[in-house]
N, C-alpha and C positions, 0 to 999 in steps of 0.2 A: 268137060269135053277138050274147052280151051285153055286150059292154065296151063296144061304143059308147053301150046306153043307161044305162051305169052312169057313164062318161066324160062325157056330157052332163049329168047326174045331178048326178055328182062339181063337175063347173065350174057348174051353176046353183047350187048354195050356196057356193061361192065366192065367183060374182059378187054375191051377197046380203051373202056375209059384207064384201067388198070394200066393197059400197054404202053396207053401216052405217060400213065403217072411213072410207070419203071422209064423211059426213056426220057422225059425233060428232066429227072432228079440224075441218071446218068449225063445227060448234056452237059448238067448243072454241074456235077464232080469234076469232069472230066476237063471243062472253061476254065474252074476252078485253078484245077492242077497246070494247064497251062498256062496261064496268067501268071501263076507263082514262077513258073520255070523262066517264064519270059521275066520274068520281073528280076531273077536273080542272075540270068543272062548280061540283063542289063547293065547293073551293078555290078558285077565282076567284069565288063569290058569298061565302062564309066574308069575303073580304080585302076585296070590294068593298063590302059592309058594314061592313068596321068600317074603312076608307076614309071613305066617305061619311057614316060617325059622325064623325070627326076633319073634317074638310074642312067639315062642318056647324056644328060650335061653333066653328072657325074662321072662320066668314065672322057665324055669330049676333055674334062676339067683336067685325066690327070695328066701330071708330069711328065713322067714313061712309064714303057711296059710292066715293071713291076707295079706299080702303080692301078695299074688299068686291067691289068690280073688278078692282082688283091681284091680290087673292087667287084670283081667280074664274078670273079667265086661267092665274095662274100654276102651275093645276091639268091645264089644258087640253096639255099637251107628255107630262107624266105617264099620262096617262090613254091619249092616242092610245098612246105606247111599249106602256102593257099590255095596249093593244088588238093591238097589232100579235103580243106575243110570244103573247097566245093565241090566235091565229089561227095561227100557226105549231106552237105545240104540238097544235093542232089538226089542222094539218096533218100534222104526225109520225105522230100518233095512227093517222090515216086512212091516210095513205102505212105504216104501218110494219104496220098492219093486214091490209090489200091486199095486201102483198108476201107474208107469213106464209098468208095466206087461198091465195092464189096455188099457193105453194109446197105447200102441203100437198095441194092440189084433182091439182097434175101429179105427183107424188112418189105416188098414189093413184091415177091414171089410168093411171101409164104404167105400175104393176104388174099393172095387171087385163088394159091391153095384150100384156104377156108372160105372162100366163098364158093371155087367149084366145089366141093366137097356137099357146103350146105344146099345147093341147087342140086347133086344126085340126092341127097337127103329127101328133099322136098317133092322130086319128083320119083323117087321109090314110092314114099306116101301115096300119089295117084298113079302108079304104075298099074295098070291090066294086072290080073292076078296070070299066073306062070310066067313074070318078066324078074322073078327073084336071079334066077340065073347070069341075065343079061345085068341086072344092078347090081350083083354079087362083081363078076368080071369090071366095071365100070369101075367100082372101089379098089381094086386088086390092081387095075391099070394105075389109078393116079396115086395109089399107095407106092407101089416100083416105081413110077415115076420120081416122085416124092425124095423117094430110098436114093435110086439114080443122081439124082440133082444135089442130094446131101452127100453121098460120097465124093461125087464131082466137088466141090467145096470145098470141104476136107482135102480133096488131094492141092485141090490147087492152091490153100492158105500153104503146106508143106513145103509145095513149090516155090513160095512163095518167102518161106522165112527160112529154108533152105539158100537161096539164092542170098536174100541179106545176110544170110551168115558169114556163107562165100566173099563176097562185098567186103564187110566185114572184116573177116580175114586180110583178102589183097590189100583193103586200106593199111591197116596193121603192120601187113609185113613192108608194105612199098616205104613208111612212116619210120621201122627201123631201119632199113636200108637206106634211108634219107640220112635219117641222124649220125650213122655211121661215116658217111662222109663230110 
């Protein structure tokens, strides 16, 4: 008689532990992404400062306006290429972090669903007669929730892939436009 409350208590504890594991895993992935982003920006800022200093020295050393404008124009192409490289690296960080984030969430949610289904199976074995409809309803609700999550995951992945494709297309158009100048 006390088996069902004990099972629910254990399931509740396991659910909280699973939620904490999801939160910890996602937090770790988020911090890894932020760390990569900060590192990229620090590296880019340092390189930009060094290059700006060198370019300024070159421009100040120009002997006439024609040489000045020639030097300034020569800097446009490398700057466009560096901007493209930065954008690609940033997109790579975002894509990788998003994929790791999704993978960690999917793994934890699948494990939680497995545990819930196992609990429902176990409880249904000990359920009093006449509760079959309720057990079937709970199983159906879990199945529907899982299907809804899977559809959401598919849609999110498609949106991310579409966004990546659009970004890559924009980068390629920008690169082509910069190459023509």
